[in-house]
N, C-alpha and C positions, 0 to 999 in steps of 0.2 A: 273693562269699562264700556266698550262698545256694545257688548251684550246687554249690559244693564240699561243703556240708553234705548236699545231696541225694545226691551221689555217695557220701559216707560212709555214708548210710543204706542205699543199694543194696549197698555193699560189706559192711556189717554183716548185711544180710539174706542175702547170699551165704554169708558165714561161718557163718550160722545153720544151714546144712545140715550143718556139721561139729560144731557144739556149740550147743545151744539157748540158751545164755546170750547169744550174740551177737544172737539175735532179741529178747531182752529189752532189750538195749542199743539196738538199732535202734528198738524201740517207744518207749523212753524219749526218745531223741533226736527221733523224729518227733513225739511229744507235745509236747516242748519247742519245736520249730519251729512247730507249729500254735498253741500257747498264746502264744508270744512274738509271733507274727504278728498275733494278735487284740488284743493290748494296745496302749495309746496310745503307749508308748515304743518299741514294736517296729515300728511302721509306718514304711516308708521315705518320706521327703519331708515328713512331718508334724512330727516331733520338733523339728527345728531351724528350721522355718518360722515367722517372727515373726507373720505374718498369721494362721496357724492358732492360734498361742498366744494372740493377742489375742482371736480368736473364741472359743476355749475358755474364756478368762477371762470374756468377756462372757456366754457361755452359762451358765456356772456361777453368775455373779451373777444373771442373769435367773431361773434355776431357783430359787435361794435366795429371791429376792424374791417369786416366785410362791408358794412354800411359806409364807412369812411372811404374805402377803396373804390366802391361804386360811385360815390359822390365825386370824388376827386377825378376819377377817370372820365366821367361825363363832362365835368366843368373844363377840363384841360385837354380833351381829345383833339380839338382842332389845332391847338398850339403844338401838340406833339406831332401831328401830321405835317404841319408847316416845317417844324424842325427836321423831321425825317426827310422831307423833300429837299430842304437846303443841304443836309448832309449828303444826300444822294447826288445832288447836282455838283457839289464841291469835289466829290470823288472822281468825277469824270475828267 
């Protein structure tokens, strides 16, 4: 399928010598191919692979957990330090 689309791009570039509108169509198609190839759903072999899907879900969960951990630690760092000082003072 990808080979046929590249052949179509080459044909549109060839027709562009007759009318420049075909060059625009080739550029749009080429942009779509490149953009689609970079996306997660456009990659061959990854979209239907259950192992990749599980890894992606794990990675998303891990990233979300890291963001929450960083946010929580920044918001409550001073309270934790006060509690640590109190605990340290009570032990003496």
